[in-house]
Phi, psi and omega in degrees: 000142178290144181287140177274140179296130179080001179272161180292154178291166181294148182293128178264116179266118181294148178284146179293139180293137178272123179283137176295149181291137179292137179296146179282121181295136178280131181291132177283142179295142180290138179300142180292143179290156180297337181296326180295317178298320180294322179295319179298318179296320179295322179295318178297319178297321180295316179298317179295322179295318177298317180297316179295324178295315178297320180296320179295319178295321178295319178295322178295318178295320178295320178295321178297318178297318179295322178295318178296318179295320178296321178295319178296318178296321179295317179296319179295320178295320178296320178295318179294322178296319178296317179296319178296321178294321178296318179296318179297317178296321179295318178296321177295319180297318179294321178296318178294321178297319178296320178298316179296319180293320177297319179295317179295321179295317178297319179296320180294318178297320179296321179293320178295320178295320178297319179293322181293321179291321182281346185294319180297333181288343180279142178296143180293131181260151179295140179299135180262151179298148179299140180203184180293143178287130183260344181292135181259141178275133177293124187296314183294319178296320179295321180293318179295318181295318180288328176296319177296319177297322176295323177297316179298318180293322179295318179296323178295336182256021175069024169263160181248000175200158177208133178205159179288130179291325176218176183296122178288165183249132181263123175260107187297311184300321182273351185055049182235138174250116184244137180184172181266124181251146176251124179245125186255146168217188184293337182272343183154224181213166181222134178259129182224146172278137183230153174231124181241114182268133185241158173265186183296332181272000180088013177272149183283124174266321183204136178236131185221140174259125182275338180207000000 
């Protein structure tokens, strides 16, 4: 309609206010069931049990190793004790052998001195033509004397004992005792052929190692 002169303007009707759209609610996560918590605890227990089992097995293996080491040390100590006892017995035997040899040597010297003193009292006999010697050397005395000579020779060569490996052989015409001797030291032993030359009284004149 045309506006009338001097009339009021047309009525302005305000537009209705537009309401903002309501936010869409975010769905909340559903609470975890109690079964999940129980499963987690069981898994932790299982892992801990496995760890403890492995630790127990490691301790058992270590104990076994220590037991084996202790047994080896005990066996080694027993071997060393046995070796020490053998060395002590050998030293005692050698000491006794030296005493016996010294006693035999002293006895032989006393016998020779007695013969020398008693010899002037005997009537002089006519010289006899040279012939084979009939006096026999005592085998045991000769062996003891030659063993002592072998001991002296062994000590000079840094051995600590010497003895016949088997029974030596006495050669009467040559007055020689021949045999195989065993000489011991800390490293082991050595076998050598020996020749022991004796006089008519069974005393050692010369001792020689052939090898």
